[in-house]
C-alpha positions as CSV (number, residue, x, y, z in Angstrom):
1,M,86.9,131.5,128.4
2,A,87.5,134.5,126.1
3,A,89.7,133.9,123.1
4,S,93.2,135.4,123.1
5,K,94.2,138.2,120.8
6,G,96.2,135.7,118.7
7,E,93.3,133.3,118.4
8,R,91.0,136.2,117.3
9,T,93.5,137.3,114.7
10,K,93.8,133.7,113.4
11,E,90.0,133.4,113.2
12,R,89.8,136.7,111.3
13,I,92.4,135.6,108.8
14,L,90.6,132.3,108.3
15,A,87.2,134.0,107.8
16,A,88.7,136.5,105.3
17,A,90.3,133.6,103.4
18,L,87.1,131.7,103.1
19,E,85.2,134.8,101.9
20,L,87.9,135.4,99.2
21,F,87.9,131.8,98.2
22,R,84.2,132.0,97.5
23,E,84.4,135.3,95.7
24,H,87.5,134.9,93.6
25,G,88.2,131.1,93.7
26,Y,91.0,129.3,95.4
27,D,93.7,129.6,92.7
28,A,93.1,133.4,92.2
29,T,93.3,134.2,95.9
30,T,96.7,135.2,97.2
31,M,98.0,135.4,100.8
32,R,98.4,139.2,100.2
33,M,94.7,139.5,99.4
34,V,93.9,137.5,102.5
35,A,96.0,139.8,104.7
36,Q,94.4,142.9,103.3
37,Q,90.9,141.5,103.7
38,A,91.7,140.5,107.4
39,N,93.4,143.9,108.0
40,V,96.7,142.4,109.1
41,S,100.2,142.5,107.7
42,L,101.3,140.0,105.2
43,G,103.9,138.8,107.7
44,N,101.2,138.3,110.3
45,A,99.1,136.2,107.9
46,Y,102.1,134.0,107.1
47,Y,102.9,133.7,110.8
48,Y,99.6,131.9,111.4
49,F,99.2,130.2,108.0
50,K,102.3,129.4,106.0
51,S,100.2,128.6,102.9
52,K,96.7,128.6,101.4
53,D,96.5,124.9,101.9
54,L,96.9,125.4,105.6
55,L,94.0,127.8,105.6
56,L,91.7,125.2,104.2
57,Q,93.2,122.5,106.5
58,A,92.3,124.8,109.5
59,F,88.8,125.1,108.2
60,Y,88.5,121.3,107.9
61,R,89.8,121.0,111.4
62,E,87.2,123.5,112.8
63,V,84.4,121.6,111.1
64,H,85.8,118.2,112.2
65,D,86.0,119.3,115.9
66,A,82.5,120.8,115.7
67,H,81.2,117.5,114.4
68,V,82.8,115.5,117.2
69,A,81.5,117.9,119.8
70,A,78.0,117.7,118.3
71,A,78.0,113.9,118.0
72,Q,79.2,113.0,121.5
73,P,76.1,114.0,123.5
74,L,73.9,112.3,121.0
75,L,75.9,109.0,121.3
76,A,75.5,109.2,125.1
77,K,71.7,108.9,124.7
78,E,71.5,106.1,122.1
79,R,72.3,102.4,122.4
80,T,71.0,100.8,119.2
81,L,73.5,100.6,116.4
82,L,71.2,102.2,113.9
83,K,70.5,105.2,116.0
84,R,74.1,105.7,116.9
85,L,75.1,105.6,113.2
86,L,72.4,108.1,112.4
87,A,73.5,110.4,115.2
88,V,77.0,110.6,113.9
89,L,76.1,111.0,110.2
90,L,73.1,113.4,110.6
91,S,75.1,115.6,113.0
92,K,77.8,115.7,110.4
93,L,75.3,117.0,107.9
94,D,74.0,119.6,110.4
95,V,77.5,120.9,111.0
96,I,78.5,121.2,107.4
97,E,75.2,122.5,106.1
98,P,76.0,126.3,106.6
99,Y,79.0,125.8,104.3
100,H,77.2,124.2,101.3
101,H,77.7,127.3,99.2
102,F,81.4,126.7,99.8
103,S,81.3,123.0,99.0
104,A,82.3,123.2,95.3
105,L,85.6,124.8,96.3
106,M,86.1,122.1,98.9
107,F,85.6,119.4,96.3
108,R,88.0,121.0,93.7
109,S,90.7,121.5,96.4
110,A,90.4,118.0,97.8
111,A,89.7,115.9,94.7
112,D,93.4,115.7,93.6
113,P,94.8,112.5,95.2
114,K,98.2,114.2,95.6
115,S,96.8,117.3,97.4
116,P,97.4,117.5,101.2
117,L,93.7,118.6,101.3
118,N,92.5,115.2,100.1
119,P,91.0,113.3,103.0
120,F,93.1,110.2,102.2
121,H,96.4,112.1,102.0
122,P,98.9,111.5,104.8
123,A,98.6,115.2,105.8
124,G,95.1,114.4,107.0
125,N,96.1,111.3,109.1
126,D,95.1,112.8,112.4
127,M,91.6,113.9,111.4
128,R,91.1,110.6,109.6
129,L,92.1,108.5,112.7
130,E,89.9,110.7,114.9
131,G,87.0,110.1,112.5
132,E,87.7,106.4,112.6
133,A,87.8,106.6,116.5
134,L,84.4,108.2,116.5
135,F,82.9,105.3,114.5
136,Q,84.8,102.9,116.9
137,D,82.9,104.6,119.7
138,V,79.7,104.1,117.8
139,L,80.4,100.3,117.7
140,A,81.7,100.0,121.2
141,G,78.7,101.6,122.8
142,A,76.1,99.8,120.7
143,S,73.9,96.9,122.0
144,T,74.8,95.0,118.9
145,K,77.8,92.8,119.3
146,V,80.2,92.9,116.4
147,P,82.6,90.0,115.6
148,K,86.1,90.8,116.7
149,A,87.7,90.5,113.2
150,L,85.0,92.8,111.7
151,A,85.1,95.3,114.6
152,A,88.8,96.0,113.8
153,E,88.0,96.9,110.2
154,L,84.6,98.6,110.5
155,P,85.8,102.0,111.8
156,N,87.8,102.6,108.6
157,L,85.1,101.3,106.4
158,L,82.4,103.5,108.1
159,W,84.7,106.5,107.9
160,T,85.2,105.9,104.1
161,Y,81.4,105.5,103.7
162,S,80.9,108.9,105.5
163,M,83.3,110.5,102.9
164,G,81.0,109.1,100.2
165,I,78.0,110.7,101.9
166,V,79.8,114.1,102.0
167,L,80.6,113.8,98.3
168,Y,76.9,113.1,97.6
169,W,76.0,116.2,99.8
170,I,78.3,118.4,97.8
171,H,76.3,117.6,94.6
172,D,72.9,117.7,96.3
173,D,70.9,120.8,95.3
174,S,67.7,119.8,97.0
175,K,66.3,122.1,99.7
176,G,68.0,121.5,103.0
177,R,69.9,118.6,101.3
178,I,66.9,116.4,102.0
179,K,68.1,113.9,99.4
180,T,71.3,113.4,101.3
181,R,69.4,112.9,104.6
182,K,67.2,110.3,103.0
183,L,70.2,108.5,101.6
184,V,71.8,108.4,105.1
185,E,68.6,107.1,106.7
186,R,68.1,104.3,104.1
187,S,71.8,103.3,103.8
188,T,72.5,103.2,107.5
189,E,69.5,100.9,108.0
190,L,71.1,98.5,105.5
191,I,74.5,98.9,107.1
192,A,73.2,98.2,110.6
193,T,71.4,95.1,109.4
194,A,74.5,93.8,107.6
195,I,76.5,94.3,110.7
196,K,74.0,92.4,112.8
197,L,74.1,89.5,110.3
198,S,77.9,89.5,110.1
199,S,78.2,86.9,112.9
200,N,76.5,84.4,110.6
201,P,79.1,81.8,109.5
202,L,77.6,81.8,106.0
203,L,78.8,85.4,105.6
204,R,82.5,84.8,106.5
205,P,83.6,84.6,102.9
206,L,83.1,88.4,102.8
207,Q,86.2,88.7,105.1
208,R,88.3,87.2,102.3
209,K,87.6,90.0,99.9
210,V,90.8,92.0,100.8
211,L,93.0,89.0,100.2
212,D,91.3,88.3,97.0
213,L,92.2,91.8,95.9
214,V,95.8,91.1,96.7
215,R,95.7,87.9,94.6
216,D,94.2,89.8,91.7
217,V,96.9,92.5,91.9
218,V,99.6,89.8,91.8
219,K,98.1,88.2,88.7
220,E,98.3,91.6,86.9
221,L,102.1,91.8,87.2
222,N,104.3,91.0,84.2
223,H,105.5,87.8,85.8
224,Q,103.9,84.4,86.6
225,F,103.1,83.7,90.2
226,E,101.1,81.2,92.1
227,A,98.8,82.6,94.8
228,E,96.6,81.1,97.4
229,V,94.1,82.7,99.9
230,A,93.6,81.6,103.5
231,K,90.4,82.5,105.3
232,D,91.8,82.3,108.8
233,A,95.0,81.4,110.8
234,F,94.3,77.7,110.7
235,D,93.9,77.8,106.9
236,A,97.1,79.9,106.7
237,G,99.1,77.3,108.7
238,R,98.0,74.6,106.4
239,L,98.9,76.5,103.3
240,V,102.3,77.6,104.6
241,V,103.2,73.9,104.9
242,S,101.8,72.8,101.6
243,F,102.3,75.9,99.5
244,R,105.6,77.3,100.9
245,P,105.0,80.9,99.9
246,Q,107.8,83.4,99.4
247,L,105.6,86.4,100.3
248,I,102.6,86.6,102.6
249,F,100.0,89.4,102.9
250,L,98.7,89.0,106.4
251,D,95.5,90.6,107.8
252,L,96.1,91.7,111.4
253,M,92.5,90.9,112.4
254,M,91.3,87.4,111.6
255,P,88.9,85.0,113.2
256,G,90.6,83.1,116.0
257,V,94.3,83.7,116.1
258,D,95.2,87.3,115.0
259,G,97.9,88.4,112.5
260,F,100.3,89.4,115.3
261,E,100.5,85.9,116.6
262,V,100.6,84.3,113.2
263,C,103.6,86.5,112.2
264,T,105.4,85.7,115.5
265,R,105.0,82.0,114.9
266,L,106.2,82.3,111.3
267,K,109.3,84.1,112.3
268,K,110.1,81.6,115.1
269,D,109.8,78.6,112.7
270,S,113.1,77.8,111.0
271,A,111.2,76.7,107.9
272,T,109.4,80.1,107.5
273,K,111.6,82.6,109.2
274,D,112.8,84.0,105.9
275,T,109.4,84.3,104.4
276,E,108.6,88.0,103.8
277,V,105.4,89.1,105.6
278,I,103.5,92.3,104.6
279,A,100.8,93.1,107.2
280,I,97.5,94.8,106.2
281,T,94.9,96.4,108.4
282,G,91.9,98.7,108.4
283,Y,92.9,100.0,111.8
284,Y,96.2,101.6,111.1
285,T,97.9,103.0,114.2
286,E,101.5,103.6,115.2
287,A,101.0,101.0,118.0
288,N,99.8,98.4,115.6
289,T,102.7,99.2,113.1
290,E,105.3,99.1,115.9
291,R,103.9,95.8,117.2
292,I,103.8,94.0,113.9
293,L,107.2,95.2,112.8
294,A,108.6,94.0,116.1
295,A,107.0,90.6,115.3
296,G,109.0,90.4,112.1
297,A,106.8,91.9,109.4
298,A,108.6,93.8,106.6
299,A,105.9,96.5,106.4
300,C,102.3,97.3,107.3
301,L,99.8,98.6,104.7
302,R,96.6,100.5,105.3
303,K,93.2,99.5,104.0
304,P,91.7,100.3,101.6
305,L,94.7,99.0,99.9
306,D,96.6,101.1,97.3
307,V,96.9,98.7,94.4
308,L,100.2,100.3,93.2
309,E,101.7,100.0,96.7
310,V,100.7,96.3,96.8
311,R,102.3,95.9,93.3
312,R,105.5,97.6,94.5
313,K,105.8,95.3,97.5
314,V,105.4,92.2,95.3
315,I,108.1,93.5,92.9
316,E,110.5,94.2,95.8
317,A,109.9,90.8,97.4
318,F,110.7,89.0,94.2
319,H,113.6,91.3,93.2
320,L,111.8,92.3,90.0
321,K,112.7,96.0,89.8
322,E,115.1,95.7,86.8
323,D,112.7,93.4,84.8
324,L,109.8,95.7,85.4
325,A,111.7,98.7,84.3
326,D,112.7,96.9,81.1
327,G,109.2,95.7,80.5
328,E,107.7,99.2,80.9
329,G,110.4,101.1,79.0
330,G,111.7,102.6,82.3
331,S,115.1,103.8,82.9
332,A,117.3,104.5,85.9
333,T,116.4,107.4,88.1
334,P,118.2,110.6,86.9
335,A,120.8,111.8,89.3
336,D,118.9,115.0,90.0
337,E,115.9,112.9,91.0
338,V,117.6,110.7,93.6
339,S,115.7,110.6,96.8
340,R,117.5,112.3,99.7
341,V,117.2,110.9,103.3
342,L,118.3,113.2,106.1
343,V,119.2,111.4,109.4
344,V,119.2,113.7,112.4
345,T,120.7,112.1,115.5
346,Q,123.6,112.3,117.9
347,N,123.6,108.5,118.4
348,A,126.5,107.3,116.3
349,D,125.5,103.6,116.4
350,F,121.9,104.4,115.3
351,R,123.2,106.6,112.5
352,A,125.6,103.9,111.3
353,R,122.8,101.3,111.3
354,V,120.4,103.5,109.3
355,K,123.1,104.3,106.8
356,E,124.0,100.7,106.4
357,E,120.3,99.8,105.7
358,L,119.8,102.7,103.2
359,A,123.0,101.7,101.4
360,Q,121.1,98.7,100.1
361,A,118.2,100.8,98.7
362,Q,117.4,100.3,95.0
363,P,117.4,102.8,93.3
364,P,120.1,104.3,95.5
365,V,119.2,107.2,97.8
366,E,121.4,110.1,98.9
367,I,122.1,109.9,102.7
368,M,122.6,113.2,104.6
369,T,123.3,113.6,108.3
370,A,123.0,116.2,111.0
371,Q,123.5,116.2,114.8
372,T,121.3,119.1,115.8
373,G,118.0,120.6,114.6
374,A,119.8,123.8,113.5
375,D,122.3,121.8,111.4
376,A,119.4,119.8,109.9
377,L,117.7,123.0,108.7
378,L,121.0,124.2,107.1
379,V,121.5,120.9,105.3
380,A,117.8,120.8,104.1
381,Q,118.1,124.4,102.9
382,S,120.9,123.5,100.5
383,A,119.5,120.0,99.5
384,P,115.8,119.5,100.5
385,P,115.3,115.9,101.6
386,R,112.4,113.7,100.6
387,Y,112.6,111.7,103.9
388,V,113.7,112.7,107.4
389,I,114.5,110.4,110.3
390,L,114.7,112.6,113.4
391,S,115.7,111.6,116.9
392,L,113.6,113.5,119.4
393,T,116.6,113.4,121.8
394,V,118.4,116.0,119.7
395,P,118.8,118.9,122.2
396,D,117.2,121.7,120.1
397,V,114.2,119.9,118.6
398,A,111.7,122.3,120.2
399,T,113.7,125.5,119.9
400,S,114.7,125.1,116.3
401,K,111.2,124.0,115.2
402,V,112.9,121.5,113.0
403,I,109.9,119.1,112.6
404,E,107.5,121.9,111.7
405,T,110.0,123.4,109.2
406,L,111.1,120.2,107.5
407,A,107.6,118.7,107.3
408,G,106.5,121.9,105.6
409,K,109.3,122.2,103.1
410,G,108.7,121.7,99.4
411,K,105.5,120.3,97.9
412,G,103.8,118.6,100.8
413,G,107.1,118.7,102.8
414,A,109.4,115.9,103.7
415,Q,108.0,112.7,105.1
416,L,109.3,112.8,108.6
417,I,109.6,109.9,111.0
418,A,110.4,110.8,114.6
419,V,112.2,108.3,116.8
420,H,112.6,108.0,120.6
421,D,114.1,105.3,122.8
422,A,110.8,105.2,124.9
423,P,108.1,107.4,123.4
424,T,105.1,108.1,125.6
425,D,101.7,109.0,124.3
426,E,102.4,112.6,125.0
427,I,105.7,112.5,123.1
428,R,104.0,110.8,120.1
429,A,101.1,113.3,120.1
430,T,103.5,116.3,120.2
431,A,105.6,114.9,117.3
432,R,102.5,114.3,115.2
433,K,101.1,117.7,115.9
434,A,104.4,119.3,114.8
435,G,104.1,117.4,111.5
436,A,105.8,114.0,112.0
437,R,104.2,111.2,110.0
438,M,104.7,108.9,113.0
439,C,106.7,108.5,116.1
440,L,108.3,105.1,116.8
441,P,110.7,103.5,119.3
442,T,114.3,103.6,118.1
443,A,114.5,99.8,118.3
444,A,111.4,99.4,116.0
445,V,113.0,101.6,113.3
446,T,116.4,99.8,113.3
447,G,116.1,97.0,110.8
448,S,112.9,98.4,109.1
449,V,114.2,101.7,107.7
450,R,113.8,100.8,104.0
451,E,110.3,99.4,104.6
452,L,109.1,102.5,106.6
453,L,110.4,104.9,103.9
454,G,109.4,102.7,101.0
455,V,112.9,102.8,99.4
């Protein structure tokens, strides 16, 4: 099917931008230069791409989609784990090879952890999850059977490994990047062998590494804690009785009983119902988040764990904010730096509950409200919010383009959580595509607002 005029214009703008990035550098290139190079008006260039960052994101999306398309027919032919891993990784190298002269720019743009172009930044969630899903397909179609607990974590680990391969490729100046290809061939053989051996009971201690990390982080805090590590649900049950923890970091995928069931049992037991539970997982999805929050967890963290985020959760659980600020010479947040939360809904009861929860936030947050998408844009124009909770039942969500606009405001835009009484897969996909960080049922958000926003 022939591309539409709009699609051709968009492709021309992107091609012009990449050429200018190579010639002048990313920082020196302006949207005006891109428009002139593509022979379109400046307004037309901004219509398709609101910023230079979005131009590079569009390029990353094209490359990602091309890789998935190239890998699928190869996976259909292979059944051994090693050959399936090689198919995905070598096809990735084939797809990106024509852009190697452009790789230094990609690295400079994506190296900043705060940049939306960084592959680990929330702005890249969709592509990252699709990349993990590709590795999940690799495992699911392989003749090698992977233990359940490991199968849940491997897609994220393999995707992270693939990012390391790309980093090596960027710095590889050998002809045809032969060094990178050899690295892939040798390392995937080791990975495939390690996965085959993973069912060996002697290797189960490896599954404790994540919880060991949590224990190490806790020890680094400026307060004295006692910490224990459980290797499975049975061990966890024993320690809950003998150790009586105030805070539990719970892996969703464990041998035997999974984290969902463990959390449910903890919250039903009168002796442990007030114990705070923080879930951790390598397969971070909205469905998993929704399910574990409904089971009673206070939050769900993504692997690989962010040490600072783990530290913050421990501080919050033990009410140490004031002590920590004193110990580090901190001070109260200046008034002009108070986080703003915009709640957009016509449901008075939901709005009241959210405001009640946010009223307990420390440091305090400024709560703003709106009942329509148009009103929300006016409020945000005068006082840009850091967080937005938006009900998708607001009548002008689509026509006002409120999600696209708010998620794109300021540096990186507001963190927007969409809510719906009964979100379908189609509703969730549409919200995420528009820029929402996630789309959750209204009932799952009520009671978890502060944890979801991290305030």
